[in-house]
C-alpha angles and dihedrals in degrees: 000000000000122000091242093059093050091049091050091055093048090048090053091049091049091049092050090047091048092046092052090051090053091050091051090050090050090051091051090050092058106102122213118247114267114261119240109226117214120213112269115248132180106263091208092062116096118242112259119205100210097185090054090051091052092050093049093041097244092127089074093056125090121250095261092053091049091052092048090049090049091050092050090049091049091052090049090052091049092051091048091049090049090051092050091050090050092051091049091051091049091049090050091049092049091048091050091049091050091048092051090048092051090048092050092049091048092049091048092052090048091051092049091049091048092050091050090049091051091049091049091048091050091049090049093052093048092049089050091050089053092049093049089050093052091048091051091051093049092049093046094245096111122156117219090256090054090054093046091051089048093051094048097045094043098039093112094040106107096174092068105081097168111113114204099188144304109311093214093057090050092055092049092054096053120113127212091258089053090053091052092049090050091050092054092047093049092049092053093050091055091058 
């Protein structure tokens, strides 16, 4: 590198450094805006709307009467606030009661629908058991309970001449589970 180039770079650096110093000095010279000072008032004093007092006629009353009037107004405001709070509480209670009633009705409907569904499911299973029993009899694969159910339900049927077996032997071969199944099937046919 030539000596001229290195001096050029150092001059540029010096200029930049010098320029940044000038900018900082200008920033420091900027004076903040003057503050407007408000008159000091006692923060404990209540705000008084003097124009309102003139309109209402309170400016003509003495200090004691004004204080009495302010106390009465404050009591009125407290009473009104109390009434509003009571109305809100009543609305909340009514809303909670309505919500509970709606929940109870919804739950009752769900229970009713579930009961209907269970009844339908039970009827479906019994009907399927009857159909399976009839198919087993037709295909000569009948269980003793199938034969018993057939004899009982077709006892008055004179057109059916087909004899499947001796009814007494069928009853003797039934197990306890077969009796329970028959009891369920016979209950569902009465309905």
